VOVEX-808190 format. One record per residue: x, y, z of N, C-alpha, C in turn. Coordinates in steps of 0.05 Angstrom, whole numbers, always signed. Layout:
REM residues N
R;X;Y;Z;X;Y;Z;X;Y;Z
...
This chain:
REM residues 231
R;-205;-127;-241;-195;-150;-225;-177;-141;-203
R;-179;-151;-179;-163;-142;-157;-137;-159;-156
R;-114;-145;-152;-89;-159;-149;-80;-158;-120
R;-77;-181;-108;-69;-182;-80;-43;-196;-77
R;-27;-187;-57;-2;-201;-50;-3;-206;-20
R;-4;-232;-13;-4;-240;+15;+21;-256;+21
R;+40;-245;+36;+65;-258;+41;+62;-280;+61
R;+81;-298;+63;+81;-320;+82;+94;-310;+108
R;+81;-316;+131;+92;-309;+156;+114;-328;+165
R;+128;-321;+187;+149;-338;+196;+138;-362;+211
R;+156;-380;+220;+148;-405;+231;+133;-403;+257
R;+134;-380;+271;+120;-377;+296;+91;-368;+293
R;+83;-362;+268;+55;-353;+264;+36;-376;+268
R;+12;-370;+279;-7;-391;+284;-15;-406;+258
R;-20;-432;+260;-26;-448;+237;-51;-438;+222
R;-71;-429;+238;-96;-420;+225;-91;-396;+207
R;-73;-378;+216;-67;-354;+199;-52;-362;+174
R;-34;-382;+177;-20;-392;+153;-39;-403;+132
R;-58;-419;+142;-77;-432;+123;-94;-411;+109
R;-104;-391;+124;-121;-370;+112;-105;-354;+92
R;-80;-347;+99;-64;-331;+82;-57;-345;+56
R;-49;-370;+57;-41;-385;+34;-65;-389;+15
R;-89;-392;+26;-112;-395;+9;-117;-370;-6
R;-114;-347;+6;-119;-322;-7;-99;-316;-28
R;-74;-324;-24;-52;-317;-42;-53;-333;-68
R;-65;-355;-68;-62;-374;-90;-66;-363;-117
R;-45;-363;-134;-47;-357;-162;-50;-328;-169
R;-49;-310;-150;-56;-282;-156;-32;-266;-166
R;-7;-275;-159;+17;-262;-169;+34;-283;-183
R;+50;-274;-203;+70;-292;-214;+94;-292;-195
R;+103;-316;-188;+127;-319;-171;+126;-302;-146
R;+107;-306;-128;+106;-290;-103;+130;-296;-86
R;+140;-276;-71;+163;-278;-54;+154;-281;-25
R;+171;-294;-9;+166;-297;+19;+171;-270;+33
R;+157;-265;+55;+159;-240;+69;+187;-235;+80
R;+201;-257;+89;+227;-253;+101;+247;-242;+81
R;+242;-245;+55;+259;-234;+34;+288;-244;+37
R;+292;-268;+47;+319;-279;+50;+329;-287;+23
R;+354;-280;+17;+365;-285;-9;+368;-315;-14
R;+359;-324;-37;+360;-353;-44;+386;-360;-59
R;+401;-340;-66;+425;-345;-82;+448;-354;-64
R;+465;-372;-73;+486;-383;-57;+505;-361;-47
R;+511;-342;-64;+530;-321;-57;+517;-297;-43
R;+491;-298;-39;+477;-275;-28;+475;-253;-49
R;+461;-231;-42;+459;-210;-61;+451;-184;-46
R;+454;-162;-59;+444;-137;-49;+433;-121;-73
R;+413;-105;-68;+400;-90;-90;+399;-61;-82
R;+395;-44;-102;+389;-16;-97;+359;-13;-94
R;+351;-4;-70;+323;+1;-64;+318;+31;-65
R;+299;+39;-81;+294;+68;-84;+278;+77;-61
R;+290;+91;-42;+277;+98;-17;+275;+128;-13
R;+263;+135;+9;+259;+163;+18;+247;+180;-4
R;+225;+170;-15;+210;+184;-35;+226;+192;-60
R;+242;+173;-69;+257;+175;-94;+279;+196;-92
R;+288;+204;-68;+309;+224;-66;+337;+211;-70
R;+340;+186;-63;+365;+172;-68;+361;+142;-64
R;+380;+127;-75;+378;+98;-73;+391;+88;-48
R;+378;+69;-35;+389;+57;-11;+396;+27;-17
R;+419;+18;-8;+426;-10;-12;+413;-27;+9
R;+398;-47;+1;+385;-65;+20;+400;-91;+19
R;+412;-100;+41;+426;-125;+42;+407;-148;+48
R;+416;-172;+42;+402;-197;+47;+373;-196;+36
R;+370;-184;+13;+344;-183;+1;+346;-186;-29
R;+327;-200;-41;+326;-203;-70;+306;-182;-81
R;+293;-188;-102;+277;-169;-116;+251;-163;-101
R;+246;-138;-95;+221;-130;-81;+198;-125;-101
R;+204;-124;-126;+183;-118;-146;+166;-142;-150
R;+140;-136;-155;+120;-157;-161;+111;-156;-189
R;+104;-180;-200;+92;-182;-226;+62;-181;-223
R;+49;-160;-235;+20;-157;-232;+6;-171;-255
R;-8;-192;-248;-22;-207;-269;-46;-191;-279
R;-48;-190;-305;-71;-177;-319;-72;-147;-315
R;-50;-135;-305;-49;-106;-303;-50;-94;-331
R;-68;-74;-335;-72;-61;-361;-63;-32;-359
R;-40;-26;-371;-29;+1;-368;-44;+22;-384
R;-66;+14;-398;-82;+34;-411;-106;+43;-394
R;-108;+31;-370;-130;+38;-352;-119;+53;-328
R;-135;+71;-316;-128;+82;-290;-131;+61;-268
R;-119;+66;-245;-119;+46;-224;-131;+57;-198
R;-143;+39;-183;-151;+43;-155;-131;+28;-138
R;-118;+41;-119;-98;+28;-102;-108;+27;-74
R;-104;+4;-61;-111;+1;-32;-86;-11;-19
R;-76;+2;+2;-52;-8;+16;-58;-8;+46
R;-54;-31;+58;-57;-34;+87;-40;-57;+96
R;-28;-55;+120;-12;-78;+129;-28;-101;+140
R;-55;-97;+142;-73;-118;+152;-89;-130;+128
R;-84;-155;+121;-99;-167;+99;-129;-167;+103
R;-138;-168;+128;-167;-168;+133;-179;-141;+125
R;-165;-119;+131;-175;-93;+123;-177;-91;+93
R;-156;-100;+79;-156;-101;+50;-181;-115;+40
R;-187;-138;+51;-209;-155;+42;-235;-140;+43
R;-241;-128;+66;-268;-116;+68;-269;-89;+53
R;-246;-75;+49;-247;-51;+32;-252;-59;+3
R;-241;-81;-6;-246;-90;-33;-276;-98;-36
R;-287;-110;-15;-316;-116;-16;-332;-90;-18
R;-324;-70;-3;-338;-44;-4;-336;-32;-33
R;-313;-33;-44;-309;-21;-71;-325;-37;-91
R;-325;-63;-89;-340;-79;-109;-370;-76;-106
R;-379;-68;-81;-407;-63;-77;-416;-38;-91
R;-397;-21;-99;-403;+4;-112;-402;+2;-143
R;-395;-22;-152;-391;-26;-181;-418;-21;-196
R;-417;-4;-216;-441;+2;-232;-458;+24;-219
R;-449;+33;-196;-464;+55;-182;-446;+80;-182
R;-427;+80;-164;-409;+103;-162;-385;+101;-180
R;-379;+76;-189;-356;+72;-206;-359;+46;-222
R;-348;+46;-246;-349;+23;-263;-322;+9;-262
R;-320;-13;-247;-294;-25;-242;-282;-37;-267
R;-298;-43;-288;-286;-54;-312;-267;-34;-325
R;-270;-9;-318;-253;+12;-329;-227;+17;-314
R;-223;+2;-292;-200;+6;-274;-185;-19;-268
R;-159;-15;-262;-144;-36;-248;-150;-32;-218
R;-153;-54;-204;-157;-52;-175;-132;-66;-162
R;-115;-50;-150;-89;-59;-141;-88;-58;-110
R;-79;-80;-98;-76;-80;-69;-48;-90;-61
R;-38;-78;-39;-13;-87;-27;-17;-89;+3
R;-9;-112;+15;-14;-115;+43;+11;-127;+57
R;+8;-135;+81;+29;-145;+100;+45;-121;+110
R;+62;-126;+130;+77;-104;+142;+97;-92;+122
R;+103;-106;+100;+121;-95;+80;+107;-83;+56
R;+81;-78;+59;+65;-68;+36;+77;-44;+23
R;+86;-25;+39;+96;+0;+27;+121;-4;+10
R;+138;-23;+18;+162;-29;+3;+156;-43;-23
R;+138;-63;-22;+129;-76;-46;+117;-56;-66
R;+100;-39;-55;+88;-19;-73;+108;-1;-86
R;+126;+10;-70;+146;+29;-81;+162;+16;-103
R;+173;-7;-97;+190;-20;-117;+174;-28;-142
R;+150;-37;-139;+133;-45;-161;+125;-21;-178
R;+118;+1;-165;+110;+25;-180;+133;+34;-198
R;+158;+34;-187;+181;+43;-202;+186;+23;-225
R;+182;-2;-221;+186;-22;-242;+167;-16;-266
R;+142;-9;-260;+123;-4;-281;+123;+25;-290
R;+141;+41;-279;+143;+69;-285;+116;+83;-281
R;+104;+77;-258;+78;+88;-250;+57;+67;-255
R;+36;+68;-239;+14;+48;-241;-13;+62;-248
R;-11;+86;-260;-36;+100;-268;-56;+104;-245
R;-46;+110;-222;-63;+111;-198;-80;+136;-198
R;-106;+132;-199;-125;+154;-198;-137;+158;-170
R;-142;+135;-156;-153;+135;-129;-135;+118;-112
R;-129;+128;-87;-112;+113;-69;-124;+114;-41
R;-130;+90;-30;-139;+87;-2;-116;+75;+14
R;-105;+90;+32;-80;+82;+45;-82;+81;+75
R;-70;+60;+86;-66;+60;+115;-46;+81;+122
R;-49;+94;+144;-31;+116;+152;-7;+106;+167
R;-11;+87;+185;+10;+77;+202;+16;+48;+195
R;+39;+42;+183;+46;+16;+174;+68;+4;+192
R;+68;-22;+194;+85;-35;+214;+113;-42;+206
R;+119;-44;+180;+144;-56;+171;+167;-36;+169
R;+191;-46;+172;+215;-30;+167;+236;-48;+153
R;+255;-36;+139;+276;-51;+127;+303;-39;+134
R;+323;-56;+134;+350;-47;+140;+364;-39;+114
R;+375;-15;+113;+388;-5;+89;+416;+4;+97
R;+431;+13;+77;+458;+23;+81;+458;+48;+98
R;+436;+61;+102;+434;+85;+119;+418;+80;+144
R;+415;+54;+151;+400;+48;+175;+372;+39;+168
R;+355;+34;+189;+328;+24;+184;+311;+46;+172
R;+293;+38;+153;+275;+56;+140;+246;+45;+144
R;+228;+63;+152;+200;+56;+156;+183;+77;+142
R;+162;+68;+128;+145;+86;+113;+118;+89;+126
R;+105;+112;+121;+78;+117;+129;+61;+119;+104
R;+34;+122;+108;+17;+126;+86;+23;+151;+70
R;+33;+172;+84;+40;+197;+71;+64;+192;+53
R;+83;+175;+61;+105;+168;+44;+96;+155;+18
R;+76;+137;+21;+65;+123;-2;+52;+144;-21
R;+36;+162;-9;+24;+182;-25;+44;+200;-40
R;+66;+207;-26;+87;+223;-39;+99;+207;-62
R;+102;+181;-59;+112;+165;-81;+93;+164;-105
R;+67;+163;-99;+47;+164;-120;+49;+190;-136
R;+54;+212;-122;+55;+238;-135;+78;+241;-154
R;+98;+224;-152;+120;+224;-171;+110;+219;-199
R;+90;+202;-201;+79;+194;-227;+52;+206;-234
R;+37;+214;-214;+10;+225;-219;+4;+246;-197
R;+7;+271;-204;+3;+293;-185;-26;+298;-179
R;-44;+286;-195;-73;+290;-191;-86;+266;-177
R;-71;+247;-167;-83;+224;-154;-99;+233;-129
R;-122;+221;-125;-140;+228;-103;-134;+208;-80
R;-130;+218;-56;-122;+201;-34;-142;+202;-11
R;-145;+179;+2;-160;+177;+27;-144;+160;+46
R;-138;+169;+70;-124;+154;+90;-145;+140;+108
R;-145;+114;+108;-163;+98;+124;-147;+88;+148
R;-152;+99;+171;-134;+94;+193;-148;+93;+220
R;-134;+81;+239;-143;+81;+267;-126;+101;+284
R;-107;+115;+271;-90;+134;+284;-106;+161;+287
R;-110;+170;+312;-125;+194;+315;-108;+220;+311
R;-83;+216;+304;-66;+239;+297;-63;+260;+319
R;-59;+251;+343;-53;+269;+364;-28;+285;+358
R;-30;+311;+355;-8;+327;+346;+15;+329;+367
R;+9;+321;+391;+30;+323;+412;+49;+299;+411
R;+42;+279;+394;+59;+256;+390;+78;+263;+366
R;+104;+261;+370;+124;+270;+351;+120;+257;+323
R;+115;+231;+322;+112;+218;+296;+87;+228;+282
R;+66;+234;+296;+42;+245;+284;+46;+273;+273
R;+60;+289;+288;+67;+316;+279;+83;+316;+254
R;+101;+297;+252;+117;+294;+227;+99;+287;+203
R;+80;+269;+207;+61;+261;+186;+45;+286;+177
R;+35;+301;+196;+18;+324;+190;+34;+345;+174
R;+58;+350;+183;+75;+370;+170;+84;+361;+142
R;+90;+335;+139;+98;+325;+113;+76;+327;+93
R;+51;+320;+101;+29;+322;+83;+24;+351;+75
R;+26;+370;+94;+22;+398;+87;+44;+408;+68
R;+68;+398;+71;+90;+406;+54;+86;+397;+25
R;+77;+373;+21;+75;+362;-6;+48;+370;-19
R;+30;+383;-5;+4;+391;-16;-1;+421;-14
R;+21;+436;-11;+19;+465;-9;+0;+474;+13
R;+4;+462;+37;-9;+472;+60;-36;+459;+67
R;-44;+439;+53;-70;+426;+60;-68;+410;+86
R;-91;+407;+99;-92;+392;+124;-98;+363;+119
R;-82;+345;+129;-86;+317;+125;-113;+308;+138
R;-122;+322;+158;-147;+314;+171;-171;+316;+153
R;-169;+331;+131;-190;+332;+111;-190;+308;+92
R;-171;+290;+95;-167;+268;+77;-166;+241;+93
R;-180;+241;+116;-179;+217;+133;-207;+206;+138
R;-209;+180;+136;-233;+165;+146;-223;+147;+168
R;-233;+152;+192;-225;+135;+215;-238;+108;+214
R;-223;+88;+221;-233;+60;+218;-257;+54;+236
R;-260;+68;+258;-282;+63;+276;-305;+83;+273
R;-303;+101;+253;-322;+123;+251;-349;+115;+240
R;-350;+95;+222;-375;+88;+208;-380;+58;+208
R;-405;+51;+207;-412;+23;+203;-410;+15;+174
R;-416;-9;+167;-414;-19;+139;-428;-1;+119
R;-454;+4;+124;-469;+20;+106;-458;+48;+103
R;-451;+60;+126;-441;+87;+126;-414;+89;+112
R;-397;+69;+115;-371;+69;+101;-375;+67;+71
R;-393;+50;+62;-398;+47;+34;-410;+73;+22
R;-427;+86;+36;-438;+111;+27;-416;+132;+25
R;-399;+133;+45;-377;+151;+44;-359;+147;+20
R;-351;+121;+15;-334;+115;-7;-347;+121;-34
R;-373;+116;-35;-388;+122;-60;-386;+152;-66
R;-390;+169;-46;-388;+198;-50;-359;+206;-57
R;-340;+192;-44;-312;+199;-48;-303;+193;-77
R;-312;+171;-88;-305;+164;-115;-317;+184;-135
R;-340;+195;-128;-353;+215;-145;-341;+243;-142
C-alpha cells in the first residue's frame, strides 16, 4: 500500500490545485499537518529538528511536529521509498512501480512510502527518526528539492543526496536512484557540492551512475528501466 502526504498550499494557490491536492490527501495519513507548519498552540513552541545528516540537532522555531504517522506501515517488511517535491511526479512513479507488480517485484512484500511537497525531505527525515528507520531497501529520490526551513543556525535546505545520506544511517545497503531534471553541470557550485558529497559517502562512486533523467525515456522505456533496476 502506498503512503502519500500532500500538504495544503497557502491561500494564493490556484483553486484547482487545492481541489486536486485535497482529494489525493484524503484519509491517507493520521492527523496530516498543514505545509505552513504554523504552531497551533497559544504559547507557540519550538522543537529539536535533527538536521545536517544527524550530525547535530537544530532548533526550529514556529513549527510543531514534523513527524508523520504512517498508516498500515509494517516494520517487518522492507520498504520502497519515493521522494519528490512534485506530487505529479510521485503519482506517475507509483503507477510505474505498480505496473511492475508480480513481474520485477512483488509489492505485497514491501511498504511503498512516498513523501512530497517542497518540505518532503524534512518530513522524511523526522519520520524516519521517529520510526528508528523505515527498512528502506529501494529509494527513488528527486535530486533538487525546493523547500528550506529556518533553524537556530540559519536556513537549511536538503538535496536528494542529503536524503540518501540519512537513509544510510539506518541501512547502508539501500539501493538508490536519483530521478531528476538536473543535468549536474559540474561548473555550477551547487552541483559540484552534490557530486562531491555523493562521492564522499560512497567511497568515491560517481553519482552519474545512479541517475535517471526525467526527460530521458518515454513511459515504456522508464518502466523497463525501473524493472531492471529493481532486479
